[in-house]
N, C-alpha and C positions, 0 to 999 in steps of 0.2 A: 416466243423467246422471252425470257425474263433475265435481265442482267442489269448491273449497275457498275459503272466504271468511273473512278475519280482519279484524275492525275493532278497532283499538286506539287510536282517537282519544281524546285526553285531554279535549277540549272537550265531548264528548258524555257525558251522564250515563247512557246506556244501557249495559247489560252487554255484554261481549265476545260476539261471535257466532262460533261455530265450526261449520262444516258439513263433515262428513266423510262421504264416500260410497265404499264399496267397489265392486269390479267387479260386484257382484251387486245393485245398486240400493239399497244401505244408505244411508239419509239420516238424520243426527242433527242436530237443531237445538237449540242451547243458548241461544238468544237471550233467553229469559225465565227462565233458571235462574241463580241467583247461586252463589257459591262454596260456601256452606253447603249448598245444596240439591243440588249436584252429588254430594256424598258420600252422598246418600240413594239414588242410582241404582245398581243392580247393575252395576258396571263390566264384568264379564265378558260381559254381554249388550248393554248400552246403548251402550258406547263402543268398538266394535270398529273396527280400522283395517285398511287393506290390508296383506297380508303383506309382509315385507321381502324384498328381493332378495339373499338370502344367498349365492347362487351355489353352493349345495349342495343336492342333491335332498331330503335329509332335512329341511332347514330352509326350503325355498323357499316352502312354503305356511303358514308360521307368522309371526305378529308377532315382532319381534326379541326382546322380553322372554321370550316363551314358548320360542323357540329356545335362548336362553341357559339358561333353566331346564331344558330338556331335556338339554343337555350337562352341566349341573351334576348332574342326576339320575344320569347315567352315572358321573360322578365319585364321587358318594356310593356308588353301586353298587360301584365298584372299591375304595373305601376300606374298606367293610365286608366285602367278599369277602376282602380281605387280612387284616382284623382277626379275622374269625370262623373262618377256616380252621383255626387252631390248636385251637379248641374241639372241632372234629370230629376232626381228625387225631390229636390226643393220645390218643383212645380206641384208635387202632391203633398208636400209638407206645409206650405205656406199659402194662406188664403190670398187670392188675387185682389188687386185694388178694387175691382168692381164689387167683390163680395164684402169689402170693408166700407162700401158706400163712399168711396173717394172718386174724384172725377176721372173719367176714362173715355177716350174717344178712339176707337179702333174700327176694324172692319166689322160689318154686320155679321151676327151669328146666324148660321144656317140651321134652321129648326129641323130636327130629325126625330122621328118616332123611336123612342128608346125606352127600354125597361130598366136601364142601369140606374142604380140609386144615385142621388145627388151626393157628390163627393164631400167628405168631411175633412177639415184641415185642423192640424194640431197647433199650428203657430200663426200668429198674426203680425209677423215682422213687416215693417214698411220697407220700400225699395232701398232706402239708404242703409238700413241695418242688414238687409239681405245682401247688398253689394259688399258690405264690410265682411260678412261671413264668407262669401264666395272668394274674397281676396285674401282672407286670413292665412291660407295655406302659403302664400307667397312671401309673407313676412318672415316665416321660418326658412323658406326655400332659399332666400337670398343669402343667408348667413353661413351656409356650410359648403358652398360651391368650390371656392378657391382652395380651402384646406383639404377638402375631399379629393380634388384632382391632384394636388401636390402629394398627398400621402399615397395615393394610388400609384403615382410614378415611382416613388421611392420604395414602397413596401408591397406593391402588387395590388391589382384591382379586384381580385376575386371576392374578398370578404367585405370590402367597402361597397361594391356594387350589390352583392347579395344581401348584406346586412341591412343596408338602407331600405330595401324592399321588404325585408322581413319585419323590421320595426314598424314600417308603415302599415303592414298587414295587421299587426296586433292592434294598432291604434284605430284602424278601420273597423275592426270588430267592436270596439268600445264606443264608436261614434253615436249610435242611437241612444245609448244611455246618457252620454254627455249632453246631447241636444235636449233631452227631456228634463234633465236636472236644471240647466240654466244656459242661456245662449252665450254667456261669457265663458263658461267652461267649454262649450262647444268651440268657440273661437280659439281658446288656448290649446285644445287638442289639435285643431287644424294647423296651428302654428308649429307645434311640435312635429306633426306629421310632415310638414314642409321641410323642417330641419333634417329629418331622417331621409327624405327623398332627394335633398339637394345634391349629395355627392354622386348620385347614380349616373347622370350623363357625363360629368367630367371623368369619372372612373372608367366609364365605357370608352371614352376617347383614349385614355391611357392603355386600355386593353387592345384597342385597334392598332395603336402605335407599335405594339409588340407582336401582333398576330397577322396583320393584313398588309401585303406589299402594295406599293404605290399604284400599280395599274389595276387594282381591285377596289380602290378606296371610294370610287363613286358608285359602286354597286353593293359591296358587302356591308359596310357600316350603315348606309341609308336603308338597305333592305331589312337589316336586323332591327334598326330603330323604328322602322315602319310598324313594328309591333305595337307602338303607342297608338298609331292610327287604327290598327285592328282592334285594339282595346276599346277605343271609342265606338267603332262600328258594331261590335258584338255586345258591348255593355249597354248602350243606350236603349236599343229595342228590348233587350232582355229585362232590364230594370222596369221599363214601361209595362211589359206584360205581367211581371211578377207583382208590381204595385197595384195594377188594376184588378188582378185576381186575388189580392189579399194574401199572397204567399208569404209566410213567416211574418205576418203582421203588416204587409203592405210595403211602404217605402223603406223600412229598415232592411228588407230582404237583400237589396243590392250590396249593402255594407257587410252583411253576414256571408253571403255567397262568395263574393270576390275576396274578402279577407281570408276565408278558408282556402280558396284556390291558390292564393299567393303564398300561404304557409306551405302548401304542398310543393309549389314550385321551388321554394327555398331549399327544401330537403333534397330535391333533385340537383339543384345547382351545387350543393356541397360536394356531390360526387362527380359532376361533369363539367364544372368550371375550373379553369386553370389560368395562372397569371401569365404564362409565356409558353412557347413551344418546348423549351428546355425543361420545364417542370411537368409537362404532360407525360404520364407514365405509359400511355398506350399509342401515342403518335408514331407513325412509321418513320424510320430514319431518313427515308427519301424526302418526306415532306419537311422534316426538321432542317435538313441541309438546305433545301430549297428556300425556306423562310429565312434562315440565317443569312443566306446569300443576298436576298432581295430586300431585306429590311435593315435600315441603318443601325449599326451597333448603338446600344444605349449607354449613356454615361454611368459610371459607378454610382452606387447609392449615396456615397459620401459627398459627391459633387454638388456644389451649391447651384440652385436654380438661377439662371442669368436674368434676374429681375430688372436690372438696369437696361439691358438690351431689349427685353420685352417691352419695357416702358417707352423705349425710343423707336419702336417699330411701327411705321404708319399702317402697315397691313393689319396689325392687331386692332388699331383704332377703327379701321374700316369695317372689319368683321364685327366688332362690338356694336357700332352704331347700326349696322345692318341687322344684327341680331335683336337689338332693342326694338327697332321698328317692325320687324317681322313678328316678334312676339306680341306687340301691341295688337296687331290684327288677330293673331292666332288665339291669344288668351281672351280677348274681348268676345270673339265669336264662340270660343269654347265654353265660356261661362254664361253667355247671354243669349245665344241663339235659341235655346229651348224656351226662354221667356218670350222672345220675339214671336216664335211660332205659336205659342199658347195664347199670348195676350193680344197680339195684333192680327195674326192670320187665323186665329181661332181653331187650331188643330187640337184634337183631344189628346190625352196623355199617350195613348198607344201610337197614334199617328205621329205625334211629336218625336217619340223615340226612334221610330223607323226613319223618318225624314231627316232627323239630326244626324243619323249615321251615314247617310249617303255622301255628303261632301267629303268626309274623312276617308271613305272607301276610295273615292276618286283620287284624293291626294296620295294615298298609298300606292295606287296603280301608277300614277304619274311619277312618283319618286323612283319606283323600280324600273320603269321603262326608260325614263330620261337618264337615270344613273347608268344603265347598261350602255346606252348610246354614247354618253360622255366618256366612259371607260374605253370604248372602241376608238373614238376619235383621239383620245389621249394616247393610246397605245400606238396608233399609226402616225402620231406627230403631225396631224393635219394643221393644227395650230397650237399655241402654247396653252398651258393650264390657266394662265391669267386671262387670256382671251375667252377660253371656254367658260370660265366662271362668270365673266361679265356678260356673255351672251345669255347664259342661263338666267342671270339676275334681271336683265332687261326684259326678256320674254315673260318671266314670272311676274314682274312688276306691272307690265302693261295689262296682262290678263287679270291679275288679282285686283288691282286698283280700279280698272275699268268696270268690272262686274260688281265690285263693292258699291260704287256710286250708282250703278244701275238698279241695285236692289231697292233703294229708297224711292225710285221713280216707277216702280211696278205697282204701287198702291196696294189694292186688295186682291190683285190677281195672284192667287196662290201658286199656280203652276209656274208663272214667269219669275216670281220672287224666289221660289225654291230653286229653280234652274240657275238663276244668277248666284245664289248662295253656293250651289254645288260647284259651279265653274270658278268662282272667286277662291274658294278653298282648294280646289283642284290645282290651280296654277301655283299655289304655295309649294307644291311638290318640286317645282324647279329650284326653289331655294333650299329645300330640305336636302337634296343631293348635290347642292352646289355651295352657296355662300356659307351655309350653316355647318359644313364639314371642312371648310377650307383651312381650319387650324392644322389639319393633318398635312396640307400642302406646304404650309409655312414652316412648321417645326413639329414633325411627328413625335420626336423624343420628349417634347414638352406639351403635347396636345392636351393632357389632363389638366395642366395648369392653365393653358390658354382657354380651354372650354370653361373651366371654373371661373375665370375672369369675365369672359363674355357672357356666360350664362347667368352669372350673378347680376350683372348690369341689366341683362335682358329679363330678369325676374321682376324688375320694377313695374313694367306694364301689367304684370299679373295682379297687383293690387290697385294700380292706378286705373286700369281699364274698367273693372267692375264698379269702382267708385264713380267714375265719369258717367257710366251708363245709369247708375242709380240716381245721380244728381240731375241728369237730363230728363229722366223719365218719372221722377217723383211727382205725383199728381198730374202727370203729363204723358200718359201712355197713348201717344198718337203716332200716325205714320210720319208726320213731319219731324217729330222728335227722333225717331229711329233713322230717318234720312240723314239727320245731322250726325248721328253716331257713325253711320257707315261712311259718310264723307270725310269726317275727321280721321277715321282709320285709313282710308285710301290715301289721304294727304301725307300721313306719317309714313306709310309704306313706300310711297314714291320718294320721299326725302331720303330714307335709308338706302334705297337702291341707287340713288344718284351719288351719294357719298361713297358707297362701296365701289362703284364703277370708276370714280375719279382716283381713289387712293389705294386700291387693293393691288398688290403684286403677289402672285401665287408661287413664285419661285422659292425653293427651299432657302431659308436664311442661313448665313454662314455659321451663326452661333448654335445651330442645331447639331452640328458635328464637331464643333471647335474643340470640345474637351477630349473627344476621341482622337482627333488629329494631334493635339498636344501630347497625349499619352504615347502616340506612335513615334513622335519626334524624339521624345526623351528616351 
């Protein structure tokens, strides 16, 4: 039985009736459920709609919002594949301190019979210069976050999201040339690449605000954004293999391969990305009605952003501080773990790539599983969203900070050190589907702006972290030095979690709907 009935009669005091049936006998009757009760139902199960006719085999069996999230997933994959490739490639680009006859005290090298030639390095940058190069991306990244999110709210996120990734892909293709000409040109290119990448996450938040209903926000956005983790998981081993085998000249291969892949993704995004359900030409009417009913109406484009109310909101400050502290851990590990594995634990390049991928694979799984659980608990109203977010934050902080400190005390035990790294990063997944998306809880209509603000501030650790690592380890590549790095990171992470748990309130702010309500009164 396939039918759809909508009763919107104003003379009748009964509630709207929506009956949606998929091609597989799915019948949902909401005739006795009011608006507040609808939020108690798990939307992922109870409100399914027929898949959209996207005209493309990959998307043909998915509702339009899930198809969009899938393409965004691949966009995040490309973004992080381009961002992280330098962290791995630099191990093959730059001579280690021991090769430069500088002091080094690390774990003993295990002698192996090998016919592999002695690696040759093109650059002799010291750790301070190397740290500055690794952090250069973030000097540009911090400058375009707020404006990118604000523009995405007002004019749509499609071209801001896709255009940022496309520009970054062109610059990625030019990276080997810039590095070989002069390290200052290399730094300048990385800064511009950061500027292009800056609007991507804020514009994605604006996209989710228009496409994803409240009871799917701990599942769909984090799952889509876990494409960044998958980018790390697939990129690092692949770059290691290509570099060791001399593919396309060795270390430049990662920049060429993922630059081209990202250009191809952008072409697909041009056809399958849309700003909102109302602009999607192939979405089924059932899904469009469903999304319009469960997503707060957005203010008109000419409405001013409520900057004063945002500036006076304690929850925004709590999210921002948490985001800064989370990113100190995330970016420090993202840029420095390959060096730690290579210099201290003595993994070769190929081992380094595979082992570096493991923590981020576990983080991605944690994000998806925990996000699903949180959406279930939220739908059943077992506790408030504020309580849920704080529980996630506490569990994530205890796990991440505890295992971070443990790494430094594992000494030269490779298995235990790597296991602690995996668990420390894995517990970050509790924050990825919690505190880091709570802008959507506070004000979904201004999520792009809020993410732009918090992500701008959270970019600071991107260049501070590598600089701190370089300063501590210069002429001092020791287990003790890295223990200090991990302990500093754990302390900063614990501080951010404490502030978030004290000041965060996850209930929707009144100013998120105030413009719409004013329009209604008039």
